N, C-alpha and C positions, 0 to 999 in steps of 0.2 A: 829575795831579790835585792840586789844592792841599790842604794839610793845615792843621788848626787844633788848637791845644792846648786841651782842654776840662777844666775842673775839675768832677768829678762826685762826688756824695755817695752812699755805699753805705749803705742803711738796715740797721738791726739785725734779726736774726732770733733770737727766743728759742727755744731747744730745751731743754725741761724734762726733767731726769732724775729728781730728787726734788722738793725745794722750791726749787731754785735755777734761775736763768735764766742762760744764757750767750749772749754775742753771737756770732751766727753770720752772717757776711757773706761768702759765697763767691760772687763774681760769676760768672755762667754764661759759658761760652765763647761768644763771638759776640755778647754783649750790647753790647759796645762798638762793634760795627760795625752795630748796628741802631738807626736813628733813626726814630721813628714819623712817619707822614705827616701831612698837614694836618688829619686828623680827630683827631689826638692833641692833648691839652691839657696841656702840661707844668706849668702852674701849679698843678695839683692835687697834684703830688708833695709829700709832707710827710715830710721826713727829718730825723733828729736824730743824725747820726753824724760820724765823722771823714771828711775829704775825701781823695780820691785823684785823681791826675792820669792821664788817659788820652789817647792819641793817636787821633783819629777823622778819617776821610776825609770830605770834603764830598760831598754828593749820594750817600749810600750807597744801595746796592740794598736794597730791603726789600719786604715784602708789605703791600699795602693792603687792608683788609677793607671791603667795602661792604655795608651792611645792606640788600641787595636781596632782597625776598621771592620774587623769581622763581626757580622751580626749573627753568626751561628752560635747561639748560646751554648755554653758548656756547663754541665753539671759539675759538682765538686770533683767527681772522679775525672771528668774531662779536663778540668783545669789542672789537675795534677799531671795528667798525661801531657798537657801542653807545656808544663814546666820542664819536661824532659827534653824538649827540643828548642832550638835557638832561632828558628826562622819560620815565618808564616806569611802567606799572601792572602789578601782578600780577593775574591773572585772579581776580575776586572781591574785589580789594582796591582801594578807590577812592583811596587816598592814595599819593603818590609816596614813593619810598624816601628815608631820611634822606640829607642831603648833596646832593640833587639838587633843582633848581628846576623847577616845572611851567611849561612854556612854552605859552602859548595861541597857536595858529596861526590866522591869518586869510588870506583870499584877497587882501588888499590888496597893492598894488605895493610897499609898504614892506617886505614880507617878503624882498625881494631883498637887503636890507642884511645879513641874517644871514650869508650866504655869497656869494662872488663869483658874479655871474650866469653861468648855464651858457653863454650865448652867447659869453662870453670863453674858455670852455674847449672848446666844440664848434666846430670850424673851418669856415670856408667853403672850398669846394672848391679855391680857387686860393691859399691862404695856408698851405701846409704848413710852410714854414720857421718862420713865426711860431707855428703850431700846435704844432710839436715843442718850441719854446722854452717855450711856455705850459704844456704838459703836463709837461715835465721839471721846471719850477719848482714846479708844483702837487704832483707826485709826491714831489719832494724834501721839500717842506714837510709833506706827509702822512706820509711815512716818518719824518721827524724827530719828529713828534707821536706816532706809533705807537711809536717806539722809546722815547720818554720814558714812555709809558704802560706799556710792557713792563718798564721798570726798576722800576716801582712795583708790579708784580704778581708773584704767585708763578710760578715757572718751570713748575709744573704746575698745571693747572686744578683749583681746589679743589672745584668742583662737577661731579659726574658727569652724564652726559646721561641724563635719565629717559626718553628716547625710543628708547633702544637696542633695546627689544623690537620696535619697528616694522620693524627690518631682518630679522626672522626669517621674515616671511611676505610674499609679493607683494601680498596683499590690502590691506595697510596703505597702499599707494600711492594708493588711492582714498579713504582715510579721513583722511589726513594730508598735510601739505605740507612738503617739505624744501627750504628756500631755499638750501641750500648744494650742492644737486645741480648738477653741471656742466651748463652749457647753452652753446649757440653765442652768442658775444659779438656784440653789435651795434656796428658801427663808429661812431665819433664823427660822421662826416659824415652817416650815416643818421639819427642822433639829432637833429642840428641841423636836418636837412631836415624831420623830423616836427614839431619845435617851430615851425619857420618856417610850416608848413602850418596849425598851430593858430592862429598869430597872424594869418594871412591870412584864414582862413575865419571867424574871430570867432564861434564857437559854432554854426555851421551844419552841423557834421558829424553823420552818422547814428550811432545807438547802436553799430552794428557797427564803424564806423570808429574811434570813441572807444575801444572795447574793444581793437581791433587796435593802436592807438597805445600803450595801457598795456602790452600784452604785449611790444611791441618795446622800449619805453623801459626796461622792467625788465631787459632783456638788456645794457644798457650796463655797462661795466666797474665793478666795485664801488667804486673810488675816486671815481667821478663821481656816485654816488647822492646824497650829501649836497648837492652843488651843484645837482643836478637838482631836488630837493624844494623848494629855496628859490627856484628860477627862476620869474619872473613868468609865462612862457609855460606852464610846467607847472601853475601855479595856475589859469591860464585853462582848461587841459584838465580840471582837477578841477572847475571851475565848470560846465563843459559836462556832465560826468558827473552831477553833482548835479541839474542841470536835467532830464536825461533819465533819472533813476533808475528811474522806473516803467516805462520802455520797454525796459530791458535784459531779455534772457532770464535765467533763473536761472544757467545755465552761464556766460554772459558776466559776470554780476555776480560770480560766484565767481572768474573769471579776473582781474577788476579787483582783488578782494581779495588774490589771490595776488601780483599785481604790487606792491601796497602792502607786502606782507610782504617781498618781495625788495628793494624800494627802501628798506626800513626807514622807512616813513612814521611820524611820531610818533603815538602812540596817541590824542592829543587833536585830531588833524587833522579839520577839518569834513567832509572826504570820508568819513572813517570813521564819523562821527556819522550821516550820511545812509545809509551802507551798513547800519549796525546796525538803524536803524529799518525799512529795507526788508526785511532778512532776518527780523526779528521778524514783519513782516506776512505773509511768504511761507512761514513754517515749515510750515504744514499742507499746503502744496502741494509740499513737497520730500520726497525720500526720505531714509532714515536715513543712507546714505553721505554725501549732501550735507550734512546737518545736522552730522555729526561732522567733516567736512572744514572747514566754516566755523568750528566751535568750535575746531578745531586752529589755524586761521589767527588767530583772536582771541588764542589762547594765544601764538603766535609774535610777535604785535604787542604783547603784554603789556598788552592793553586789558581793562578790567573790563567785563563784559557780563552782569550778573546777570539782567536781563530775558530775554535770549536763552537763558541756561542754564535758567531756570525752565521756559520753553516746551519746550526740548529734553528736559528730564527728564520732563515731562508726556507728551510724544510717546513717549519710550522706555517709560514705564510702560504706555501703551496697547498698544504693539507688542512687549511683552517676550518673548513666545513666539517671535517671529520673529528674534530677535537671533542672528546667527552668532557663532562664537568670536571672530574679530578685532573685530567690532563691539562685543562685550561688553567686551573688554579696553580698547579705545579709549575707551569710555564711562566705565569706572572711572578711567582716566587723567584724563579731563576732569573728572570729579567731584573727584578729588584736587587737581588744579591750581586748581579753583574754590574749594577750602577749605570746601565745604559739602556736607552729606550729606542728600539727600532722604529723609525719614523713611519714606515709602511705598515706597521701593525696597529697604530693608534686607533684608527676608526674601527678596526676589526675587534680590538679589545673592548671598546665601548659597546659594540653590538652584542658581543658575547656576554658582557656583564648584564645587560638588559635581558638577554635570553635566559640566563640562569639565576637571576637575582633572587627570585622567590624560592629557589631550590638550594641555594648556598646555606651551609651552617653559619652560625654567627662567627665562629672562628675563621671560616673561609672568607667571610666578608672582611674581617680584620686583615687577613693575609693579602687579599686583593689590594686593599688600601695601602698596606705597608709596601707592597711591591711597586705600586704606582708612585708612592712618595719617594722611595729610595732611588728610583730610576728617573725622577723628575719628569714623569709623564704627565702631560697636560690632560685634563679631563673636562668635558663640557659641563656647564652648570646643570643641564637637564639630568645627566647621569649621576652627578654628585648629589643632587637633590633627591633622586630616587633612593640612593644608598642611605642618605640621612633620614628619609622617611621611614625606612624599615628599621634602622637602628633606634630611632626615637620611640618606636612602639615596643621594642624588645630589649631595651637597655638593661633592665633588671636581670635578664637572663644571660647577659653578655659578660665574658671575662674582662677584667680590667685591662689586660694586655691588648686584647682585640679592640676594646673601646678606645684606648689611647692611639692605636694605629688609625682608626677612623678619624680621630681628632686631628692627627697630623695631616691627613689628606684634606680635611675640612679647612684647616688653616692654610694649606698650600693653595687650595682653590678659592680662598677668601669667600667662603659660603656662609651667608648669614641665615642659618636655619634655626629660627627661634624655637620651634617645638623641641628640637634636639638639645639646644642649650638650656632650656627650662628643665627638661628631664635630667640633664646632667647635674643641675643644681640640687635635684632631689636624691639622686643615686650616689654621686661620687663623694660627698663629704664624709660619710660613714666609712668609706673604703680608704681614705687618705692615709691613716696610720699604718696600713698594711702594704702600701704601694712603695716600690723602691724609688730612689731619689730621682732617677731620670724620668720615670713615669710621671711623678709629681710635677717635674719641670715642664714636661710637654702639656700637661693639663693646664697649668698656670699660663704658659706661653700661648696656648690656644685662646684662652679668655682675653689676654691682653692684645693679641694680634687682631682678634675680631672686635676689639673694643667692647667686650661684653663683661659687665660687672655683676658678679653674684657674691654677695658678702659671705654667704655660707661656705662657698667653695674656698674663697680667699682666706677666711678666718681659719678653716680647717688646715689649710696648707701652712699658715703661719704658726699654728700651734704644734704641728708635727715636725717642722723643719729644724729647729735648733738642735734636737737630739740626733739628727741625721746629717748635720751640716758638714761634718768631716768627710762624708762620702761624695760631696759635690766636687765635680771637676770645675776648673775655672769658668768654663762655658755655662755650667749649671748655675753657679753662684751669680754670674753676671745677668743671666736671663731671669732669675728670680727677682733680683733688684730692679731690673728693667720693667718686668711685668707689674710689680706692685707700684712702682713709680708712675708707669704709664696710666694706670687706673686710679692714681692718686689715692691709694688706700694705705692707711697706717693701722695695722691690726691692734687688738687689745694688748697683746704682748709685744708692742712695737720695739721697746728697748732691747729685749732679749733677741727678738727676731733680727733686727738690723745689726746689732753688735756682733752676733754670731756670723752673719754673712760677711760683714766687713772684715772680721778677723780671718775668715776663710780666703777672702780676696788677698789679704796680706800674705797668707801662707803660699798662695799660688802666684805670687808676684813674678817669680822667675819664668812662668809660662807666658806672660803677657808680651814678652819680646817676640815670641813666635806667633801669638794670637792677640795683637794689639786691639782688635775690635772688641774683644771681650772686656778688657779694662774700661774702655770708653763707654760701652753699653752699660756696665754696672755703675759707673760714676754718674752718667746722665740720669739713670733711674733714681739714684740717691739725690741728685740735685733737684729733681722734680718735687721731692718731699722735704726739701730744705736741709739736707744732710751733706756735709762737705768734709770727708776725711782728708785732712790737709797733706799728710805724707803721701797718700796715693795720688792726689791731685798734683803735687809737686813732681812726682815721678812721671805722670802722664804729660806734663807740660814741658818736660826737659827736651832739649834739642835732640838728644840721642833717641828718645822715644818717638818724637815727631818724625825723625828720619825713618824709623821702622814702619810707621804708618803709611809711608809713601810706597812701601813694597807690598801692601795688602791688596787683595783683590777687591776690597770694598772702598768706597769713597769716604774717607775718614776725616778729611779736612773740615767738613761741616760740623762733625762731632767735636773736634778740637775747638772750633769757633764758638759753639754754644757753651761748652764747658768753661773756656777761658773767660768769656764775657760774663757768664753767670757768677763766677767766682769774684770778678771785679765788682759787681753790683752788690752781691750779698755777703761777701767776706772782706770788708774794707781793711781788716787787720792782717790779711794774708800776706806773708812775706816770701813765699816760695817762687818757683819758676814761673815765667810768663812766656807767652807765645811771641815770636818776633813780629814787628810791624809789617814786614813785607808779606807775611802769611795772611794777615788781616786784609791787606789790600788785594791780594790775589783772590781771596774768597769773596770779598766785597764786590769785585767786578763780576764774578761769576753769578752771585746771587742777584745783583741788580739787573743783570741781563735777563735772568729767568723771570724775575718779578715783572719786568717791563712787558714780557710776552705773555705771561700766564696768570698773574695775580691781579694787577691793577685793571685789567680789561674785563674782569668778571662782571656780569650784568648787575648783580646785587650791589657791588661796590661802585660801579659807574653810576647807577641810579641814585644811590645815597649821596655820592659826591655832588652830582648835579643839583639835586634838591636842596642840599645844605647851602651850596653857593647861591642858589636862588633865594633861599630864606634869609641868609645872613647878609647878603649884599655883594657877593662876588667871590672870585677865586682867592683873593687875599685874606679871606677869613677862614678858609678850609685848606688843609693839606692832606692829600692822600699819599701816604708813604709808610715806611716801616720805622716806627719809633725805636723799636728794639729788633733789629734785623735778624739777630741770632735766634729769635723765637719763631721764625718761619711764617709769619702772617702779617698782613698790612693793618694800618690804622687810619682813621680819619681824625686828624688833630684839629681842635677848635679851642681858642682862648676866649675867656669871658672876664670882663672886669667885675669888681665887687658889686656894681650896681646892676649886673646882668647883661650889660651891653657887650656885643662881640668886639674883640680887639683884632685889628688887622696885623698879621705877622708873616703871611706868605707872600712877600713882595717880589713876585717873579711873574709879572704879566708879559704879554708878547713884546711890548715896547722895551721892557727891561732886557728881555732875551735878545732882541735885535741890537740894542746898544752893546750888550756883552759880546756879541759875535762881531759887530762891525767896528766898534771904536774902543773896546777894552772894558775895564772894570771901573765903576764909580768909586771914588774914595770916600767912604762913609766914616763916621766916628768909630763905629765898631771895628771896621776893617783896619783903620789906623791903629787902634788899640792892639789888635792882634799882631800887626806888623811890628809895632814897637816892643811889645811884651813877649812876642813869640807865640807860636801855636803848637799844639801837640803834633809831633811828627808821626804819630800812628793814627789810624782812622777807625772810626766806629763802623763795623762791618754790617753787611746786610745778608740775610739768609732767606732761603726760599721756603715757601709753605709746602710741606709734604703732608698731604691729608691722609694718606694711608700708610703710615709707618708700620713696617713689619720687622720685628726683631729676629736675626736671622739665617739668618742665612744660613739651612736647613738654615744662615742669616738671610737666606733667600726670602725668607719670610720677614726682614728688618731694614727699613730705610733709615737714614741717619740724620741727626740734628747738627746744626752748625754752631760755630763759636768764634769769638774774636776778642780782641781786647786792646783798647786804648787805655793804658793803665791810668793816665791822668784823667782821661775823659770820664771814666765811670767811678772815680773815687769819691765824687760828691757833686752836688748840684743837679740841675735839671737840664734837659736838652733844649737848646734854643735854635730856632730855625731861621731867624732873621739876621744873624751875624755870621755869615759864612759865604764862601765863594762857591757858586754853582756853575757847573759846566754841562750844558745840555746840547748834545750833538743833533738831536732831533726834537721836534715839538712833542709836547706831552711830558711824560715822566722820563727824565734823562738820567744818565749815569752820573750822578752828582756825588761829590765828595761828602762823606758822612760828616755831620756837624760836630765840632768839638764842644765840650761842655764849658760854658763860660758863665760868668755871673749874670743872673737874670736882672735886666734893667727895666723890664716892663712894669707897668702899673700893677700893683698887687691885685691878684685875681685868681682864677682857677684855669688849669689846663685840662681839657677833656681829651681822653683817648677813646674814641668811639670804635667799638668792635663790631664789625659786620661778620658775624660768625656763620658757619654752616654746620650741617649735622656731623661732619667728620671731626669737628672739634670736641664732640661729646661722646660719652659712652653710648653704645648701641641701644636704641629705644629708650633713652633716658635724657634727663637734663643735667647730668653729671659731667662736668668738664674733665677732659683728659689732663694728665699730668703736665704736659708741655704747655698747655694753655693756662693752667693754674699758675705755673711758673711765670709766664708772661705777665699775667695780671698782678701777681705779687711784686714783680720787679718794676712794673709801671708805677705802682703805688709808692714803692720805695724811692722812685725818682721824682715824686711830687705830682704825678698825674692822677686824675679822677677817671676811673674806668666807667664808661657808659656802654651798656650792652644793647645791641640790636639782634636779639636771638633769632635764629632761623625760623622758629615756630611762630614768631610774630611778624618778622620782616618779609619773609618769602611770600606768604599769602597776600601781603599788602602790595606786592609788585604787580599784581593783577587788578588792583583797585584804582580808584580815581586819583588824579593829581592832588586834589585838595585833601583826600584822606591820608595820603602819604605825608604831605606837609604837616598836617595836624599831628600825626604820630611823631615825626621828628621834632616838631616844636615842643611837644610834651617831654621828649627825652632830653633835649638840650637845655631847655629853660626851666628845668625842675629846680624850685627854690632850694631844695635840700643840697644841691650841688655846691652852691656858694658857701655853705657852712663848712665845706671841706677845703676851702682855699688855704693855700699855704703862705 
């Protein structure tokens, strides 16, 4: 194989320890042998670093990710069949997958131009030598194409088969169709004879004969199917079927549909249009087994049939009490693949789950959960807990695929089922090396979404991931970074782990224009663990990218806010793009409004504020606000002199408020200094506290973090609260302009940032802070604050105790002599 010398630039990665950034450019092993496929867009790469020479083989093997919404897993043979056609629909999804063109099929004779006519491949009885030569040439060409496809795909199928549950009971044979089931192959001579008869009779065949022809032709060797579908004589047979559509018996019509499945007839074929119309007309004359079988065939054909599904669901709703266990499971599978949940079936589904729960196989339990998850069907805590109870007792015997499907639904329901999570930590680490990348992602995402930290699971994921990282979609890479950052976990192989994922994010840079939420998700996860890849951040903060985020279905302004502000605090040498001041102001107003209504009024915060004011001498010694608004939680700020006495700094009592409203603003020395020297024209933003962040969506499961950035404000110095203009439209916490950073002229002392935390700031059932709150404490310290914790396990029980006990506790926390030693 030829080689070529390629000059490649390795971008910088900033890893912040204190206020400095260091260039971290560790190329992952294997990155030089992974060249992305035609969906990659290398011109989006934006690097600013020293170049290095690498040797790269031409035509490297790699994994191509297709954004195909179909969840009907295809074996290697199936994927080869899929390569022969150009269009495909997910059930309930009327658009083709990206990268594929929708081909309109007609019955005209010009369709034979798509592939060689079958008459050239199907021999006449006396031409065997020519036949053998033709078949050999065709097979050779087909194998060459298939081998080329294989080189572009992952060596293991990245999508598991969601139909595995159907192998557990013989009853599913009448409810579903397996086109890969071995059957007796029809000879090429017989196939040519059938097509010859079609041409001779010219549409005069009976419905029974037409059905028999479809059955037999579907038994031709798989490599002949594509040629057959484009053959004019086969199109003539299809026209005959359409002409006689109303004359077929229901069983014959189902057999024709099965033949179309086996022949991989394109989902837009006119014959299928006629079949769908006819089945919709006959629904009420069919039994439930037939209805489910037809729905399964549509699923195999990847054809969107919303009208048929609506009628099927109405039928099932009327005959709900008659559903047997296999029929119910197959129905939930169809609901999931259709990506829609009939509202009138929700309670009936739950009652049926409880009825059959002990009788389901473990694969059926997984199928039920996957169907509910895909259709976004809500489920009660009671039912989900019952499912989790059973899984936790039999997890060892459960396939990984079924288990991952249960975890998806557990995450969607936000169910904190500790026995299941503990059992997961025992069972899953040993399986991680054998699980495909998407399965690993869902396991990791479940742990982070539920705030559950198990070092054994996370370490196993980290060790396995670098060798599989090129199989990650942009979504997968982002959610791995988010999950590890959310749980604030840096694995033993942290450098290899993070460098491989960051490099994959760079490879997928062109995808973030369409999926901007994935880039921000990954960058926030990295920020939580003090990693700032500058070229990716520069891309994310550009005006063009910010504009793309506005078109997202997710609220991404808060993410931009958090990222931009974190970069300003932790990367003072960063010279890349910045967010515009008007965006900061916009987010600030939104966040302050939310904080006013939802955060400052929480009982634990109100009580702590009141007691501190009483203990220190009044409101001027305490300020309840967000020192770092982009971190989503509030602080109680207190200033102490070196001798331990409190310093008044919150000079905004009611009289001052009244003066401000009635007669204007008092001209203080600080205000005059600002007026003379100028003040920052951007503002320090505020963000809301989101206690249950779910990464998501399937982001559905991910709330976002905010960001902002007054460049001058956060480049150095500490936040001062007494030299600013405040505008408070109402009493209490008003919508005040964020304070600019100015030189601190107060007596030398210590500034306390008292944290009134709750359990949602920590990992589940532990005292381990989540990544966002670790980031907050780190940045407070960098800005000169001393963090004082009022952890929920100490403060919440005290809320029910006496006034003196609470004061004693706060006095101990605030006047700790060790705090003064940290004065800056």
